[in-house]
Biotite code that builds the C-alpha atoms (Angstrom):
import biotite.structure as struc

atoms = struc.array([
    struc.Atom([-9.891, 0.441, -39.579], chain_id="A", res_id=1, res_name="MET", atom_name="CA", element="C"),
    struc.Atom([-10.543, 4.153, -39.691], chain_id="A", res_id=2, res_name="SER", atom_name="CA", element="C"),
    struc.Atom([-10.644, 6.473, -36.752], chain_id="A", res_id=3, res_name="THR", atom_name="CA", element="C"),
    struc.Atom([-13.575, 8.691, -35.732], chain_id="A", res_id=4, res_name="PHE", atom_name="CA", element="C"),
    struc.Atom([-11.382, 11.581, -36.766], chain_id="A", res_id=5, res_name="TYR", atom_name="CA", element="C"),
    struc.Atom([-11.204, 10.258, -40.284], chain_id="A", res_id=6, res_name="GLU", atom_name="CA", element="C"),
    struc.Atom([-14.864, 9.292, -40.399], chain_id="A", res_id=7, res_name="GLU", atom_name="CA", element="C"),
    struc.Atom([-16.069, 12.784, -39.612], chain_id="A", res_id=8, res_name="ILE", atom_name="CA", element="C"),
    struc.Atom([-13.866, 14.452, -42.183], chain_id="A", res_id=9, res_name="GLY", atom_name="CA", element="C"),
    struc.Atom([-10.665, 14.996, -40.237], chain_id="A", res_id=10, res_name="GLY", atom_name="CA", element="C"),
    struc.Atom([-9.063, 18.285, -39.576], chain_id="A", res_id=11, res_name="GLU", atom_name="CA", element="C"),
    struc.Atom([-11.465, 20.358, -41.831], chain_id="A", res_id=12, res_name="ALA", atom_name="CA", element="C"),
    struc.Atom([-14.416, 19.222, -39.850], chain_id="A", res_id=13, res_name="THR", atom_name="CA", element="C"),
    struc.Atom([-12.855, 19.791, -36.468], chain_id="A", res_id=14, res_name="ILE", atom_name="CA", element="C"),
    struc.Atom([-11.596, 23.262, -37.450], chain_id="A", res_id=15, res_name="ARG", atom_name="CA", element="C"),
    struc.Atom([-15.065, 24.134, -38.589], chain_id="A", res_id=16, res_name="ALA", atom_name="CA", element="C"),
    struc.Atom([-16.664, 23.040, -35.252], chain_id="A", res_id=17, res_name="VAL", atom_name="CA", element="C"),
    struc.Atom([-14.096, 24.802, -33.232], chain_id="A", res_id=18, res_name="VAL", atom_name="CA", element="C"),
    struc.Atom([-14.218, 27.983, -35.253], chain_id="A", res_id=19, res_name="HIS", atom_name="CA", element="C"),
    struc.Atom([-18.000, 28.197, -34.806], chain_id="A", res_id=20, res_name="HIS", atom_name="CA", element="C"),
    struc.Atom([-17.617, 27.469, -31.081], chain_id="A", res_id=21, res_name="PHE", atom_name="CA", element="C"),
    struc.Atom([-15.077, 30.255, -30.638], chain_id="A", res_id=22, res_name="TYR", atom_name="CA", element="C"),
    struc.Atom([-17.288, 32.690, -32.651], chain_id="A", res_id=23, res_name="ALA", atom_name="CA", element="C"),
    struc.Atom([-19.807, 32.266, -29.810], chain_id="A", res_id=24, res_name="GLY", atom_name="CA", element="C"),
    struc.Atom([-17.290, 32.358, -26.964], chain_id="A", res_id=25, res_name="VAL", atom_name="CA", element="C"),
    struc.Atom([-15.951, 35.605, -28.351], chain_id="A", res_id=26, res_name="ALA", atom_name="CA", element="C"),
    struc.Atom([-19.168, 37.426, -27.494], chain_id="A", res_id=27, res_name="THR", atom_name="CA", element="C"),
    struc.Atom([-20.260, 35.448, -24.430], chain_id="A", res_id=28, res_name="ASP", atom_name="CA", element="C"),
    struc.Atom([-20.097, 37.657, -21.322], chain_id="A", res_id=29, res_name="PRO", atom_name="CA", element="C"),
    struc.Atom([-19.650, 34.614, -18.969], chain_id="A", res_id=30, res_name="LEU", atom_name="CA", element="C"),
    struc.Atom([-17.019, 32.762, -20.995], chain_id="A", res_id=31, res_name="LEU", atom_name="CA", element="C"),
    struc.Atom([-14.895, 35.405, -22.726], chain_id="A", res_id=32, res_name="ARG", atom_name="CA", element="C"),
    struc.Atom([-13.284, 36.567, -19.442], chain_id="A", res_id=33, res_name="PRO", atom_name="CA", element="C"),
    struc.Atom([-11.847, 33.009, -19.034], chain_id="A", res_id=34, res_name="MET", atom_name="CA", element="C"),
    struc.Atom([-9.758, 33.571, -22.125], chain_id="A", res_id=35, res_name="TYR", atom_name="CA", element="C"),
    struc.Atom([-7.165, 36.036, -21.016], chain_id="A", res_id=36, res_name="PRO", atom_name="CA", element="C"),
    struc.Atom([-5.460, 36.354, -24.514], chain_id="A", res_id=37, res_name="GLU", atom_name="CA", element="C"),
    struc.Atom([-6.725, 39.255, -26.434], chain_id="A", res_id=38, res_name="GLU", atom_name="CA", element="C"),
    struc.Atom([-6.749, 37.119, -29.500], chain_id="A", res_id=39, res_name="ASP", atom_name="CA", element="C"),
    struc.Atom([-8.613, 33.976, -29.270], chain_id="A", res_id=40, res_name="LEU", atom_name="CA", element="C"),
    struc.Atom([-6.663, 32.383, -32.103], chain_id="A", res_id=41, res_name="GLY", atom_name="CA", element="C"),
    struc.Atom([-4.121, 30.527, -29.925], chain_id="A", res_id=42, res_name="PRO", atom_name="CA", element="C"),
    struc.Atom([-6.866, 29.077, -27.766], chain_id="A", res_id=43, res_name="ALA", atom_name="CA", element="C"),
    struc.Atom([-8.731, 28.062, -30.847], chain_id="A", res_id=44, res_name="GLU", atom_name="CA", element="C"),
    struc.Atom([-5.729, 26.381, -32.332], chain_id="A", res_id=45, res_name="GLU", atom_name="CA", element="C"),
    struc.Atom([-4.921, 24.438, -29.097], chain_id="A", res_id=46, res_name="ARG", atom_name="CA", element="C"),
    struc.Atom([-8.469, 23.222, -28.948], chain_id="A", res_id=47, res_name="PHE", atom_name="CA", element="C"),
    struc.Atom([-8.376, 22.054, -32.566], chain_id="A", res_id=48, res_name="VAL", atom_name="CA", element="C"),
    struc.Atom([-5.187, 20.183, -31.900], chain_id="A", res_id=49, res_name="LEU", atom_name="CA", element="C"),
    struc.Atom([-6.551, 18.590, -28.789], chain_id="A", res_id=50, res_name="PHE", atom_name="CA", element="C"),
    struc.Atom([-9.770, 17.403, -30.513], chain_id="A", res_id=51, res_name="LEU", atom_name="CA", element="C"),
    struc.Atom([-7.841, 16.165, -33.535], chain_id="A", res_id=52, res_name="MET", atom_name="CA", element="C"),
    struc.Atom([-5.682, 14.020, -31.181], chain_id="A", res_id=53, res_name="GLN", atom_name="CA", element="C"),
    struc.Atom([-8.548, 12.883, -28.956], chain_id="A", res_id=54, res_name="TYR", atom_name="CA", element="C"),
    struc.Atom([-10.462, 11.567, -31.899], chain_id="A", res_id=55, res_name="TRP", atom_name="CA", element="C"),
    struc.Atom([-7.569, 9.691, -33.512], chain_id="A", res_id=56, res_name="GLY", atom_name="CA", element="C"),
    struc.Atom([-5.757, 12.206, -35.599], chain_id="A", res_id=57, res_name="GLY", atom_name="CA", element="C"),
    struc.Atom([-2.288, 13.634, -35.406], chain_id="A", res_id=58, res_name="PRO", atom_name="CA", element="C"),
    struc.Atom([-0.581, 13.831, -31.935], chain_id="A", res_id=59, res_name="THR", atom_name="CA", element="C"),
    struc.Atom([0.545, 17.366, -32.444], chain_id="A", res_id=60, res_name="THR", atom_name="CA", element="C"),
    struc.Atom([-1.125, 18.591, -29.252], chain_id="A", res_id=61, res_name="TYR", atom_name="CA", element="C"),
    struc.Atom([0.868, 16.249, -26.977], chain_id="A", res_id=62, res_name="SER", atom_name="CA", element="C"),
    struc.Atom([4.008, 16.650, -29.075], chain_id="A", res_id=63, res_name="ASP", atom_name="CA", element="C"),
    struc.Atom([3.811, 20.404, -28.401], chain_id="A", res_id=64, res_name="GLU", atom_name="CA", element="C"),
    struc.Atom([2.188, 20.628, -25.032], chain_id="A", res_id=65, res_name="ARG", atom_name="CA", element="C"),
    struc.Atom([2.572, 17.287, -23.228], chain_id="A", res_id=66, res_name="GLY", atom_name="CA", element="C"),
    struc.Atom([-0.265, 15.502, -21.495], chain_id="A", res_id=67, res_name="HIS", atom_name="CA", element="C"),
    struc.Atom([-3.568, 17.458, -21.769], chain_id="A", res_id=68, res_name="PRO", atom_name="CA", element="C"),
    struc.Atom([-4.059, 17.736, -17.967], chain_id="A", res_id=69, res_name="ARG", atom_name="CA", element="C"),
    struc.Atom([-7.424, 19.362, -18.657], chain_id="A", res_id=70, res_name="LEU", atom_name="CA", element="C"),
    struc.Atom([-8.598, 19.980, -15.139], chain_id="A", res_id=71, res_name="ARG", atom_name="CA", element="C"),
    struc.Atom([-5.118, 21.376, -14.054], chain_id="A", res_id=72, res_name="MET", atom_name="CA", element="C"),
    struc.Atom([-5.120, 23.692, -17.071], chain_id="A", res_id=73, res_name="ARG", atom_name="CA", element="C"),
    struc.Atom([-8.609, 24.987, -16.267], chain_id="A", res_id=74, res_name="HIS", atom_name="CA", element="C"),
    struc.Atom([-8.048, 25.252, -12.460], chain_id="A", res_id=75, res_name="ALA", atom_name="CA", element="C"),
    struc.Atom([-7.272, 28.982, -12.491], chain_id="A", res_id=76, res_name="PRO", atom_name="CA", element="C"),
    struc.Atom([-10.806, 29.686, -13.753], chain_id="A", res_id=77, res_name="PHE", atom_name="CA", element="C"),
    struc.Atom([-14.053, 29.328, -11.865], chain_id="A", res_id=78, res_name="ALA", atom_name="CA", element="C"),
    struc.Atom([-15.844, 26.763, -14.149], chain_id="A", res_id=79, res_name="VAL", atom_name="CA", element="C"),
    struc.Atom([-19.286, 26.915, -12.797], chain_id="A", res_id=80, res_name="THR", atom_name="CA", element="C"),
    struc.Atom([-22.288, 24.782, -13.905], chain_id="A", res_id=81, res_name="PRO", atom_name="CA", element="C"),
    struc.Atom([-23.570, 27.960, -15.798], chain_id="A", res_id=82, res_name="ALA", atom_name="CA", element="C"),
    struc.Atom([-20.286, 28.327, -17.585], chain_id="A", res_id=83, res_name="ALA", atom_name="CA", element="C"),
    struc.Atom([-20.360, 24.636, -18.520], chain_id="A", res_id=84, res_name="ALA", atom_name="CA", element="C"),
    struc.Atom([-23.833, 25.180, -19.949], chain_id="A", res_id=85, res_name="GLY", atom_name="CA", element="C"),
    struc.Atom([-22.767, 28.190, -21.982], chain_id="A", res_id=86, res_name="ARG", atom_name="CA", element="C"),
    struc.Atom([-19.706, 26.226, -23.198], chain_id="A", res_id=87, res_name="TRP", atom_name="CA", element="C"),
    struc.Atom([-22.029, 23.406, -24.334], chain_id="A", res_id=88, res_name="LEU", atom_name="CA", element="C"),
    struc.Atom([-24.357, 25.919, -25.978], chain_id="A", res_id=89, res_name="HIS", atom_name="CA", element="C"),
    struc.Atom([-21.534, 27.290, -28.192], chain_id="A", res_id=90, res_name="HIS", atom_name="CA", element="C"),
    struc.Atom([-20.186, 23.796, -28.874], chain_id="A", res_id=91, res_name="PHE", atom_name="CA", element="C"),
    struc.Atom([-23.744, 22.752, -29.961], chain_id="A", res_id=92, res_name="ARG", atom_name="CA", element="C"),
    struc.Atom([-23.688, 25.527, -32.490], chain_id="A", res_id=93, res_name="ALA", atom_name="CA", element="C"),
    struc.Atom([-20.332, 24.297, -33.806], chain_id="A", res_id=94, res_name="GLY", atom_name="CA", element="C"),
    struc.Atom([-21.615, 20.729, -34.242], chain_id="A", res_id=95, res_name="LEU", atom_name="CA", element="C"),
    struc.Atom([-24.735, 22.050, -35.969], chain_id="A", res_id=96, res_name="ASP", atom_name="CA", element="C"),
    struc.Atom([-22.518, 23.884, -38.457], chain_id="A", res_id=97, res_name="ALA", atom_name="CA", element="C"),
    struc.Atom([-20.986, 20.717, -39.881], chain_id="A", res_id=98, res_name="VAL", atom_name="CA", element="C"),
    struc.Atom([-22.380, 17.672, -41.694], chain_id="A", res_id=99, res_name="ASP", atom_name="CA", element="C"),
    struc.Atom([-22.222, 14.806, -39.309], chain_id="A", res_id=100, res_name="LEU", atom_name="CA", element="C"),
    struc.Atom([-24.434, 11.730, -39.342], chain_id="A", res_id=101, res_name="THR", atom_name="CA", element="C"),
    struc.Atom([-26.796, 11.461, -36.392], chain_id="A", res_id=102, res_name="PRO", atom_name="CA", element="C"),
    struc.Atom([-24.548, 8.775, -34.902], chain_id="A", res_id=103, res_name="GLU", atom_name="CA", element="C"),
    struc.Atom([-21.363, 10.824, -35.223], chain_id="A", res_id=104, res_name="GLN", atom_name="CA", element="C"),
    struc.Atom([-23.069, 13.920, -33.740], chain_id="A", res_id=105, res_name="ASP", atom_name="CA", element="C"),
    struc.Atom([-24.298, 11.926, -30.811], chain_id="A", res_id=106, res_name="ALA", atom_name="CA", element="C"),
    struc.Atom([-20.851, 10.441, -30.183], chain_id="A", res_id=107, res_name="GLN", atom_name="CA", element="C"),
    struc.Atom([-19.219, 13.857, -30.360], chain_id="A", res_id=108, res_name="PHE", atom_name="CA", element="C"),
    struc.Atom([-21.902, 15.459, -28.244], chain_id="A", res_id=109, res_name="TRP", atom_name="CA", element="C"),
    struc.Atom([-21.656, 12.649, -25.632], chain_id="A", res_id=110, res_name="ASP", atom_name="CA", element="C"),
    struc.Atom([-18.002, 13.284, -25.205], chain_id="A", res_id=111, res_name="TYR", atom_name="CA", element="C"),
    struc.Atom([-18.246, 17.114, -24.904], chain_id="A", res_id=112, res_name="VAL", atom_name="CA", element="C"),
    struc.Atom([-21.170, 16.945, -22.510], chain_id="A", res_id=113, res_name="THR", atom_name="CA", element="C"),
    struc.Atom([-19.230, 14.683, -20.174], chain_id="A", res_id=114, res_name="HIS", atom_name="CA", element="C"),
    struc.Atom([-16.091, 16.738, -20.565], chain_id="A", res_id=115, res_name="ALA", atom_name="CA", element="C"),
    struc.Atom([-17.940, 19.976, -19.715], chain_id="A", res_id=116, res_name="ALA", atom_name="CA", element="C"),
    struc.Atom([-19.401, 18.340, -16.569], chain_id="A", res_id=117, res_name="GLN", atom_name="CA", element="C"),
    struc.Atom([-15.947, 17.063, -15.505], chain_id="A", res_id=118, res_name="PHE", atom_name="CA", element="C"),
    struc.Atom([-14.428, 20.518, -15.817], chain_id="A", res_id=119, res_name="MET", atom_name="CA", element="C"),
    struc.Atom([-16.869, 22.128, -13.318], chain_id="A", res_id=120, res_name="VAL", atom_name="CA", element="C"),
    struc.Atom([-14.715, 23.142, -10.338], chain_id="A", res_id=121, res_name="ASN", atom_name="CA", element="C"),
    struc.Atom([-16.847, 25.876, -8.667], chain_id="A", res_id=122, res_name="SER", atom_name="CA", element="C"),
    struc.Atom([-20.423, 26.121, -7.513], chain_id="A", res_id=123, res_name="PRO", atom_name="CA", element="C"),
    struc.Atom([-22.530, 29.012, -8.997], chain_id="A", res_id=124, res_name="GLU", atom_name="CA", element="C"),
])
């Protein structure tokens, strides 16, 4: 039985989604300050590895960084509902940039929508 990771095209697809996502983040006045590194490359790579592992690909993320602990890792940043909305806007652009079936797109979008809502830790 194949994984969702394999079904959507594996690493190449996830890298394309995340690359388009970070292209938007790089110029977003609300989100960019949440990425303290001058170069977004390391954050992009971490997100690629996380999504690859989440969807059934290699476990490189956990091998290198341990448990994802997403809320803890994002706790230093004020993740507002507006920030979550901007995050989803850029992720939508990433998904729109790849060739997924409607069902695959819906499954991916459902996950990131719930994840974005879960990460909110501050009111507006």
